[in-house]
C-alpha positions as CSV (number, residue, x, y, z in Angstrom):
1,X,-8.5,4.1,-1.8
2,X,-6.8,5.3,-4.9
3,X,-3.4,3.7,-5.6
4,X,-0.6,4.0,-8.2
5,X,2.3,1.5,-8.5
6,X,5.3,3.0,-10.2
7,X,9.0,2.3,-10.7
8,X,11.4,5.0,-9.5
9,X,12.8,6.8,-12.5
10,X,15.7,8.5,-10.8
11,X,18.9,6.5,-11.2
12,X,19.9,7.4,-7.7
13,X,16.5,6.5,-6.3
14,X,14.5,8.7,-3.9
15,X,17.5,10.4,-2.2
16,X,18.4,14.0,-1.5
17,X,17.4,16.1,-4.6
18,X,14.8,13.7,-6.0
19,X,13.2,13.2,-2.6
20,X,13.0,17.0,-2.2
21,X,11.3,17.4,-5.6
22,X,8.9,14.6,-4.7
23,X,8.0,15.9,-1.2
24,X,7.5,19.5,-2.6
25,X,5.2,18.1,-5.3
26,X,3.2,16.1,-2.7
27,X,2.8,19.1,-0.5
28,X,1.8,21.3,-3.4
29,X,-0.9,18.8,-4.4
30,X,-2.8,19.5,-1.1
31,X,-3.8,15.9,-0.9
32,X,-2.6,13.6,1.9
33,X,-0.6,10.8,0.2
34,X,1.3,7.8,1.5
35,X,4.3,6.2,-0.2
36,X,5.6,2.6,0.4
37,X,8.0,0.2,-1.1
38,X,6.0,-2.7,-2.7
39,X,4.9,-4.9,0.2
40,X,6.2,-2.4,2.8
41,X,4.6,-0.1,5.4
42,X,3.3,3.2,4.0
43,X,4.7,6.5,5.3
44,X,3.7,10.1,4.9
45,X,4.8,11.2,1.4
46,X,5.0,14.9,2.5
47,X,7.7,14.1,5.1
48,X,11.3,14.4,3.8
49,X,12.6,12.1,6.6
50,X,10.0,9.5,5.9
51,X,10.6,9.4,2.2
52,X,14.4,9.3,2.7
53,X,13.9,6.5,5.2
54,X,12.3,4.3,2.6
55,X,15.6,3.9,0.8
56,X,13.9,3.5,-2.5
57,X,16.4,2.7,-5.2
58,X,16.2,3.5,-8.9
59,X,14.0,1.1,-10.8
60,X,12.4,-0.2,-7.5
61,X,8.6,-0.3,-7.4
62,X,6.8,2.0,-5.0
63,X,3.1,2.4,-4.1
64,X,1.5,5.8,-3.8
65,X,-2.0,5.9,-2.2
66,X,-4.6,8.3,-0.9
67,X,-8.3,8.2,-0.1
68,X,-8.9,12.0,-0.1
69,X,-10.9,14.1,-2.6
70,X,-8.8,14.8,-5.6
71,X,-6.6,11.7,-5.0
72,X,-6.8,10.3,-8.6
73,X,-5.5,13.4,-10.2
74,X,-2.8,14.0,-7.5
75,X,-1.6,10.4,-7.7
76,X,-1.4,10.6,-11.5
77,X,0.8,13.7,-11.3
78,X,3.0,12.3,-8.6
79,X,3.3,8.9,-10.4
80,X,4.4,10.7,-13.6
81,X,7.0,12.7,-11.6
82,X,8.5,9.6,-10.0
83,X,8.3,7.3,-13.1
84,X,10.0,9.9,-15.4
85,X,12.5,11.0,-12.8
86,X,11.7,14.7,-13.5
87,X,14.3,17.2,-12.3
88,X,11.8,20.1,-12.0
89,X,8.2,20.2,-10.7
90,X,5.8,20.0,-13.6
91,X,3.5,23.0,-14.1
92,X,0.5,20.8,-13.4
93,X,1.5,20.1,-9.8
């Protein structure tokens, strides 16, 4: 299982617009990914409701994980998106 631990770079956390950007990037990756707060239960990272339900705040550590083919590259891209709090989807997603 590939895993990335990253701190949320959006000051407002994974809410509304940042969550939408993250979910779109996850879906575009074509790789099933889970997201969890550190020590919490993982949820589907492609589900807007599940991501919003985490209530992840800015600076809080989250864990991205996947055991699918292509997981390493997809998790690297998603971790960068979350850590840097990017406002647009990177071209590499």
